[in-house]
C-alpha positions, 0 to 999 in steps of 0.5 A: 020134707023129711028132717034127718034129726035125732033127739039130743039134750042141749045144755047151756054153754058158750055155743049159740046152739047151747042156748036151748034146754031140754030135748031139742032138734037141729035143723040145718040149711045152706046160706046161699049166695056167697059161693060159686058152688051154691049156684046151679049154673056152676058145673061141678065136674069142671069146677077147679077150686084153685082157680076161683078162690075156693069159689068165693064170689067177688061181690060187695056186702052190706057189712063192708066197712069204710076201709073195704079197699084195703081188705081182701074178699076173704077178710070181707066174707069173714066180717059177714059171717061174724055179723050173722052170728052176732045178730043171730037169735040164741038158737041159731049158729052159723059155721063155715065148713071146708069140705075136702075130699081125700086125694086119689086112693088105690081104690080109685085107681082100681075102679078106673082100671077095671071099670065101674061094673067090674069094680062094684060086682067083684074086685071091690070085695077083694083086698087088692090084686097082684100089684096094689092093695085097696083095702083101707086104701092109701094114696097113690102118687097122684093122690099125694100130689093132689093133697100137696096142691091143696096145701100150696093153695091154702098157703097162697090164701093165707099169704094173699087173701088172709083167709080165716083158717079153720079153728077145728079140724076133723077127719075120717078114720080111713087111711086116705083121708088121714094122709090127705089131711096131714099133707094138706095142713102140715107146715102151714103158718096157722095161728098158735091157738088153732093148730092143726090137730084134727080129731078123728071121727068115726061117722065122718067116713065114707058110706059103708058098703061091702067094698073093702076100701070102706073098712077102716084099720084098728084104733092102735094102727091109726094112733101109731101112725098119728100119735098126737091126733085125738081120736074121739071117745068111744072109738072102738079098737076094731071096725064094728060098722063094716061087715063085708056083708051088708051096705049102708043105704042112702037113708042110713048114711043121712042119719049117720051124717046128721048125727055127726053134725049134731055132735060136732055143732053142739060140742064145738063153738068154732065157727070155721071148720075143716072136714076131710072126708070122702065123695059119698059122705060129703055128698050126704052132708050136703044133702043134710044141710040142704045144699045142691048136689055137688060132686067133688073130684079127688083132692078137691075142697069146697067151703059152705056156709051153714045155718043151724037152728035149734028148734023145739020138739013140737015144731018137728013134723017128722024124724028118722033116727035109724034106717036098715042096711041092705045086702048086695049081690055080687059075682064070684068071678069078674062080671061081664058088665053091670046093668042096673035093671038086670040081676040087681046090676051085676051080669056074671059070666057063664049065665051064672046068677049073682050071689044073693047074700040075703039067703046066706045065714050070716047076712045081717043088718045094722 
């Protein structure tokens, strides 16, 4: 298989993954058997995390203590995770990632309104229409309600299940994720040592296409909205990734997502983490960690148990550190339809061919 690793220098420290020295690679895998979302029989479309305890399967564990009857399923699972890390080799680390998709944004509503063909081939390249703006889309009222559902469910898990809450929080810099994270975790009875103070990570953003909803706001704007939230180092004032001309390929997004995980897993010793991100990015993270495909509805959250193993360069058979971006054709007016085998997916009206921006002088790849 292709490993989406990049070289990184791992130095000694408190984290298990910091045990190795010299150039090393991290190989990720999902530890199945604990969550419904791990099972191929679970229908992602019909999955409702609020009715199934975040998907945690009711079962006994070899690590169950003598007083198991007095513990909740989440408390018992926490013992499992603690045991895995306590008995793991020095080059292995286990983390629980709560992957949350943002609530419905105005871009989601626009795609529903215009239909996916019209959205992808025309409307998504605009900042909005006469009634809504979807450039760096904000949450709709429905999206706000979805985030509040998550907040209420977290509260219920804290109160009734005594769930281990995240020790670290990360969020995409796009407005819909910032707003979702804030609504989801604000006001919860969290431990004083692990407050909700999310780090804004550039590479946790959605797959970067020509769509204006994938363009983030500038750093000053983000800081002014959430002034206490840390923004990662080297976060540029203006979005230097979105060009409006080229789109990130699946391979390029896998490389980016792998870089994101490598950065977090080698700098953050927390075991329990929350990522507030996007459907495409969460899907790519699941690919990188070897999880089955599992598409999240807007506002949904799934936890996954991840094993990260630091391996030596000699053990790596193939690595990819970068992938090209590609331009995509589009219509200058709303398209008739979108068919994958015709005109690169866009069927423009009046027999007009889609704009082939590979021929434009400003077409670039990164």
